[in-house]
C-alpha positions in Angstrom: -13.0 3.8 5.5 -12.3 0.1 5.2 -9.0 -1.6 4.8 -8.7 -5.1 3.4 -5.2 -6.8 3.6 -4.6 -8.6 0.3 -0.9 -9.2 0.9 0.9 -9.0 4.2 4.1 -10.5 3.1 7.3 -9.6 1.2 9.1 -10.7 -1.9 9.7 -14.1 -0.1 7.3 -16.8 -1.3 5.0 -17.8 1.6 2.1 -20.2 1.8 -0.1 -17.7 3.8 1.2 -14.3 3.0 0.9 -12.8 -0.5 3.1 -10.0 -1.8 2.2 -6.4 -0.6 -1.2 -5.1 -1.6 -4.1 -3.4 0.3 -7.6 -2.5 -0.7 -8.9 0.8 0.8 -12.6 1.5 0.4 -13.7 5.1 1.0 -16.9 7.1 0.7 -15.8 8.3 -2.7 -14.2 5.3 -4.3 -11.8 2.4 -4.0 -8.0 2.3 -4.1 -5.3 -0.3 -4.2 -2.2 0.5 -2.2 0.7 -1.2 -3.9 0.2 -4.0 -6.4 2.4 -7.0 -5.8 2.5 -9.9 -8.3 -0.3 -11.7 -6.5 -2.7 -8.8 -6.4 -5.1 -9.6 -9.2 -5.8 -13.1 -7.9 -6.2 -11.8 -4.3 -8.7 -9.2 -5.4 -10.8 -11.9 -7.1 -10.5 -14.2 -4.1 -11.8 -11.5 -1.8 -14.7 -10.8 -4.2 -13.7 -7.2 -4.5 -15.0 -4.9 -7.3 -11.6 -4.9 -9.2 -13.3 -3.9 -12.5 -14.5 -0.7 -10.8 -11.3 0.1 -9.0 -10.8 3.9 -8.9 -7.1 4.4 -8.1 -3.8 2.6 -7.6 -1.1 3.9 -5.3 2.5 2.8 -5.8 4.8 3.5 -2.8 8.0 2.6 -4.8 9.2 0.5 -7.7 10.5 -2.7 -6.1 8.9 -5.7 -7.8 7.1 -7.0 -4.7 5.2 -3.7 -4.6 5.0 -2.9 -8.3 5.2 -6.2 -10.2 1.5 -6.8 -10.5 0.7 -3.6 -12.3 1.6 -4.5 -15.9 -0.2 -7.9 -15.8 -3.3 -6.2 -14.2 -3.4 -3.5 -16.9 -2.9 -6.2 -19.6 -5.9 -8.2 -18.2 -8.1 -5.1 -18.1 -8.0 -4.9 -21.9 -9.7 -8.3 -22.3 -11.7 -8.9 -19.2 -15.5 -9.0 -20.0 -16.1 -7.1 -16.8 -14.3 -4.0 -17.9 -15.5 -3.7 -21.5 -18.3 -1.3 -20.7 -16.3 0.8 -18.2 -15.9 4.5 -19.0 -14.6 6.1 -15.8 -10.8 6.7 -15.6 -8.4 4.6 -13.6 -5.9 6.8 -11.8 -2.4 5.4 -11.1 -0.4 7.5 -8.7 3.2 7.1 -7.7 6.7 8.6 -7.4 8.4 10.5 -10.2 9.6 8.0 -12.8 6.3 6.1 -12.9 5.3 7.2 -16.4 8.7 6.2 -17.8 8.6 2.9 -16.1 5.2 1.9 -17.4 6.2 3.1 -20.9 9.4 1.0 -20.8 7.5 -2.1 -19.8 4.8 -1.4 -22.4 7.3 -1.0 -25.3 9.4 -4.0 -24.3 7.0 -6.3 -26.1 4.2 -4.2 -27.6 1.9 -5.0 -24.7 -0.3 -2.0 -25.5 -1.1 -1.5 -21.8 -2.8 1.8 -22.5 -5.3 0.2 -24.9 -7.9 -0.4 -22.3 -11.5 0.6 -22.9 -11.3 3.6 -20.5 -8.8 6.4 -19.7 -5.7 5.7 -17.7 -4.5 8.7 -15.8 -0.9 8.6 -14.6 0.0 11.0 -11.8 3.5 11.5 -10.5 3.9 13.1 -7.1 7.0 14.4 -5.3 7.9 14.2 -1.6 5.8 16.6 0.5 3.3 17.2 -2.3 -0.4 17.7 -1.6 -2.8 16.4 -4.1 -6.4 15.0 -4.6 -6.2 11.3 -4.2 -10.0 10.7 -4.7 -12.8 13.2 -4.7 -13.0 14.7 -1.2 -9.8 12.9 0.0 -6.6 14.8 0.1 -3.2 13.0 -0.1 0.2 14.1 1.0 3.5 12.3 0.7 6.6 11.9 2.8 10.1 10.7 1.6 11.1 7.6 3.4 14.6 6.1 3.7 14.1 2.9 1.7 15.2 3.7 -1.9 15.5 6.9 -3.9 11.8 7.2 -4.9 10.0 5.6 -1.9 7.1 7.5 -0.4 4.8 7.2 2.5 1.2 8.3 2.0 -1.3 10.1 4.3 -4.9 10.4 3.3 -7.3 12.9 5.0 -11.0 12.5 4.3 -12.8 15.9 4.7 -13.9 16.3 8.4 -13.7 12.5 8.8 -11.0 9.8 8.9 -7.3 9.8 8.3 -5.0 7.0 7.2 -1.2 6.5 6.7 0.6 3.9 4.8 4.3 3.9 5.3 5.3 1.5 2.5 8.8 0.1 2.9 11.0 2.3 5.1 13.9 2.5 7.4 13.7 4.2 10.7 13.0 7.9 10.7 11.3 10.1 13.3 9.5 11.8 10.5 7.0 9.0 10.3 5.8 9.7 13.8 4.8 13.3 13.1 3.6 12.4 9.6 1.2 9.9 11.2 0.3 12.1 14.2 -3.1 11.2 15.6 -4.0 9.2 12.5 -7.0 6.9 12.7 -5.2 4.0 11.1 -1.4 3.6 10.6 -0.4 0.8 8.3 3.3 0.4 8.9 6.0 -2.1 7.9 7.6 -4.3 10.5 9.8 -6.5 8.5 12.0 -8.1 11.2 11.8 -9.1 14.8 15.2 -7.7 15.9 18.8 -7.4 14.6 17.6 -6.3 11.2 20.0 -7.1 8.4 19.0 -4.0 6.4 18.8 -0.4 7.6 16.2 0.3 4.9 13.5 -1.7 6.8 12.0 -1.6 10.3 12.3 -4.1 13.1 9.7 -4.5 15.9 11.2 -2.1 18.5 11.4 0.7 15.9 7.9 0.1 14.6 6.5 0.2 18.2 8.5 3.4 19.0 7.1 5.2 15.9 3.6 4.0 16.6 3.8 5.2 20.2 5.1 8.6 19.2 2.5 9.0 16.5 -0.4 8.4 18.9 -2.2 6.6 16.1 -5.6 5.2 17.1 -5.0 1.9 15.4 -1.8 0.3 14.1 -1.5 -2.5 11.6 2.0 -4.0 11.2 2.7 -5.6 7.8 5.5 -6.5 5.3 6.3 -9.5 7.6 9.2 -11.8 6.6 8.9 -15.6 7.4 10.9 -15.1 10.6 7.6 -13.9 12.1 5.9 -17.3 11.6 4.8 -18.8 14.8 4.9 -15.4 16.7 1.8 -13.6 17.9 2.8 -10.1 16.9 -0.2 -8.4 18.4 0.5 -10.1 21.8 4.2 -9.0 21.6 3.1 -5.4 21.0 0.8 -5.5 24.1 3.8 -6.3 26.3 5.6 -3.0 25.4 2.8 -0.5 24.8 -0.9 0.1 25.4 -1.8 1.0 21.8 -4.2 -0.9 19.6 -1.9 -3.0 17.4 -2.8 -5.7 15.0 -0.8 -8.1 12.9 -1.6 -7.9 9.2 -2.8 -11.2 7.8 -4.1 -11.9 4.3 -7.9 -11.4 4.4 -7.9 -9.1 7.4 -10.6 -6.4 7.1 -10.8 -3.4 9.4 -13.4 -0.7 9.3 -12.4 2.6 10.9 
């Protein structure tokens, strides 16, 4: 698997951090994990095969994670690169996803489903097991962020494993959900004294990473208060794990 960070930031405008989005390349296809408003441009900037994207995962419906979906679907109707495409695009997310896309579509007759290829909308519940891509099984975990937010674990047959927490408050459940995972992509919104219980601060992220025994950890969803701090160096002071700060353009093969 290969992870490419398209957006390591939040809803706050930032000159070097785009809104949340991550490209995951696997042996059986490509997936976009969350699709913030900057995602389409970031995929093009990184020269990724966005016309051949196989799946989109939505962790929850806050606009910094979801807001790029409708513009991306709208663009796929007209882009020359997608006119000969025939394979389906799978969009996977929490219950309510279908209704949300329909409401946006009908708000101005956008005809988001009028793309030259099938769109497959899949709603998943907390704890549900499902096929994410061929040969890759997904399972979800309810997280304490908002009413629909889900973490995602992917297990490639007899190979690699991956967890993306999405936005979440502190819960011990994440540590067992990500147990022994090859790569844990986890939010770390604040340094300390977090103003919101529905996000993680540094000490909480490190505690969960340590208990999970993840082989690699990438900390993301970083608010501007992290500017000027070497997050990876800070992590090395408190535990021996392999921790990296997410930055836009970072690519990790695992």
